[in-house]
C-alpha positions in Angstrom: 67.3 44.5 179.5 69.6 45.3 176.6 71.9 48.3 176.7 70.8 51.3 174.6 72.4 51.7 171.3 75.4 54.1 171.2 74.9 57.4 169.5 75.7 57.5 165.8 79.2 59.0 165.5 82.1 58.9 163.1 84.0 56.8 165.6 81.4 54.0 166.0 80.1 54.1 162.4 81.3 50.5 161.7 79.3 49.2 164.6 76.0 50.5 163.2 76.0 47.9 160.3 74.6 45.2 162.5 72.0 47.5 163.9 70.8 48.5 160.4 70.6 44.8 159.4 68.6 44.1 162.6 66.2 47.0 161.7 65.7 45.8 158.2 64.8 42.3 159.4 62.4 43.6 162.0 60.7 45.8 159.4 60.2 42.7 157.2 58.8 40.6 160.0 56.4 43.3 161.1 55.1 43.9 157.6 56.4 47.5 157.1 56.8 47.0 153.3 56.6 50.7 152.6 59.9 51.2 154.5 62.0 48.5 152.8 62.8 50.6 149.8 64.0 53.6 151.8 65.9 51.2 154.0 67.7 49.8 150.9 68.7 53.4 150.1 69.9 53.9 153.6 71.9 50.7 153.5 73.6 51.6 150.2 74.5 55.0 151.7 75.9 53.5 154.8 78.1 51.1 152.9 79.3 54.0 150.7 80.0 56.1 153.8 82.1 53.4 155.5 84.6 53.4 152.6 85.3 57.1 152.9 86.1 59.7 155.5 82.6 60.7 156.8 81.8 64.4 156.7 79.6 66.0 159.3 77.0 66.6 156.6 76.9 63.0 155.6 76.7 61.8 159.2 73.8 64.2 159.8 72.0 62.9 156.6 72.3 59.3 157.8 71.0 60.2 161.2 68.1 62.0 159.8 67.2 59.0 157.6 67.3 56.7 160.6 65.0 59.1 162.5 62.6 59.2 159.5 62.4 55.4 159.5 61.7 55.5 163.2 59.0 58.1 162.8 57.2 56.0 160.1 57.2 53.0 162.5 55.9 55.0 165.4 53.2 57.0 163.5 50.7 54.6 161.8 50.3 55.2 158.1 53.0 57.8 157.9 54.8 57.7 154.5 58.6 58.2 154.4 59.7 61.6 153.3 61.4 61.0 150.0 63.5 64.1 150.3 65.4 62.6 153.2 66.5 59.6 151.2 67.1 61.6 148.0 69.6 63.6 150.0 71.5 60.3 150.7 71.7 59.6 147.0 72.9 63.2 146.2 75.7 63.0 148.8 76.9 59.6 147.5 77.3 60.9 143.9 80.1 63.5 144.3 82.5 61.6 142.0 79.9 61.5 139.2 79.2 65.2 139.7 82.9 66.1 139.5 83.3 64.1 136.3 80.3 65.9 134.8 81.7 69.3 135.8 85.0 68.4 134.3 83.4 67.3 131.0 81.4 70.5 130.8 84.5 72.6 131.5 86.4 70.8 128.7 83.6 71.4 126.3 83.4 75.1 127.2 87.2 75.5 126.7 87.4 73.4 123.5 88.2 75.1 120.3 86.0 74.9 117.1 88.4 72.5 115.4 88.3 70.1 118.5 84.5 70.2 118.5 84.3 69.4 114.8 86.7 66.5 115.2 84.5 65.2 118.0 81.4 65.4 115.9 83.1 63.6 113.0 84.2 60.8 115.3 80.6 59.9 116.3 79.2 57.2 114.0 75.5 57.4 113.1 73.3 54.8 114.8 72.5 51.9 112.6 68.8 51.5 112.0 67.2 48.1 112.3 65.7 45.8 114.8 66.8 46.3 118.4 69.6 43.9 119.5 68.8 43.8 123.2 66.7 41.3 125.1 63.6 43.5 124.8 63.3 42.6 121.2 60.4 44.0 119.3 58.8 45.5 122.5 60.9 48.6 121.7 59.6 49.1 118.2 56.3 51.0 119.0 58.3 53.5 121.2 61.0 53.9 118.5 58.3 54.4 115.8 56.4 57.0 117.8 59.6 59.0 118.9 60.0 62.1 116.7 56.3 62.3 115.8 54.1 65.0 117.2 53.4 64.0 120.8 49.6 63.6 121.0 48.7 63.8 124.7 47.9 60.4 126.3 48.3 58.4 123.1 48.4 54.6 123.7 51.6 53.4 122.2 51.6 49.8 123.5 49.0 47.4 124.9 48.5 43.7 125.3 48.2 40.7 127.7 50.4 40.3 130.7 52.7 37.3 130.7 55.2 36.0 133.2 58.2 38.4 133.4 56.7 40.9 130.9 55.9 43.5 133.5 59.6 43.7 134.5 60.7 43.9 130.9 58.2 46.8 130.3 59.4 48.8 133.3 63.1 48.4 132.2 62.2 49.3 128.7 60.5 52.6 129.7 63.3 53.4 132.0 66.0 52.8 129.3 64.0 54.9 126.8 63.6 57.8 129.3 59.8 57.6 128.8 57.3 60.0 130.4 53.9 58.5 130.7 51.7 56.0 132.5 51.7 52.2 132.4 48.2 50.9 133.4 47.4 47.4 134.4 44.0 45.9 134.8 43.0 42.4 135.7 40.8 40.2 138.0 40.6 42.1 141.3 43.3 44.6 140.6 43.9 47.9 138.8 47.3 49.7 138.9 49.1 52.7 137.4 52.8 53.3 137.3 54.0 56.7 136.3 57.3 57.6 134.6 59.1 60.9 134.0 62.2 60.9 131.9 62.7 57.2 132.6 62.3 57.6 136.4 59.5 55.8 138.2 58.0 58.7 140.2 54.7 57.3 141.5 52.4 54.2 141.5 48.9 53.4 142.6 47.4 50.0 143.3 44.5 48.9 145.5 44.5 52.1 147.5 48.3 52.1 148.1 50.5 54.8 146.6 54.2 55.4 146.2 56.6 52.5 146.8 54.0 50.5 148.5 51.7 51.0 145.5 54.5 49.9 143.2 55.1 46.8 145.3 51.5 45.8 145.0 51.4 46.6 141.3 54.4 44.3 140.8 52.4 41.5 142.4 49.9 41.6 139.4 50.5 38.4 137.5 47.7 38.5 134.9 45.5 40.9 133.1 46.0 43.5 130.4 48.3 46.5 130.2 48.4 49.7 128.2 51.1 52.4 128.1 50.2 56.1 127.4 53.0 58.5 126.6 52.8 62.0 128.0 50.5 61.3 130.9 51.7 63.2 134.0 51.7 61.8 137.5 49.3 63.5 139.9 52.1 63.5 142.5 55.7 62.5 142.9 56.0 60.0 145.7 58.9 57.7 144.6 62.4 59.1 144.6 64.6 56.1 143.9 66.6 54.9 140.9 64.3 52.9 138.7 66.6 49.9 138.3 67.3 49.7 142.0 63.5 50.0 142.8 62.6 47.2 140.3 65.3 44.8 141.6 64.6 45.5 145.3 60.9 45.0 144.7 61.5 41.7 142.9 63.7 40.6 145.8 61.0 41.4 148.3 58.4 39.6 146.3 60.6 36.5 146.2 61.3 36.7 150.0 57.6 37.1 150.8 56.6 34.1 148.7 59.3 32.0 150.4 57.9 33.0 153.8 54.4 31.8 153.0 53.6 28.2 154.2 
């Protein structure tokens, strides 16, 4: 019989890295896909915490996240409380918050001449075709921006192609879109909701939240349509959009490799 794990303390924080890795691997083997996203947030926070002097508040937040994962394993069907993992992200961004506060303070204290010089230094954005990898995908959104926002207007639709779904998600995140991306094909129907560029919910085959997003990302063929201004019925995803997309793609690759 193995010895029980030591309590999570500031002194033995380093030793919990292996335990977190073991927990992640166990969740993958047992099919707890809905917990892999929260575990990625927990892992990022743990690595961030190790490089600093842990505060009691940060240690408590990490412990609560571990307890939340345990509760979701013990209680069948329990969805992870996104607020617990959003707290980890809030605590790991103090440097960004300090920089933002310093910038705001400098703007408040700046004189009129300084502000006019700042405005004069900003060059107007050159119009033309987008220069990024998303190419002409961005054009319908750019054209529609600035027009009166008719509720639920379809701005983009077409056939799904390999890799296109990932490009679309990154496009909507980069453009801080608010709306719904709908996917429909043989045997599947999915909806992914955005608010100000953040993916806040997803539904696919009866699953919602991060699990619904994972299943939506498995859709390889069909048609898609994007409607701007459509609000999500509920907010059940609380992760950074880029991290969510990349982690989900990694999980899909790993699950395909495990199949015989």
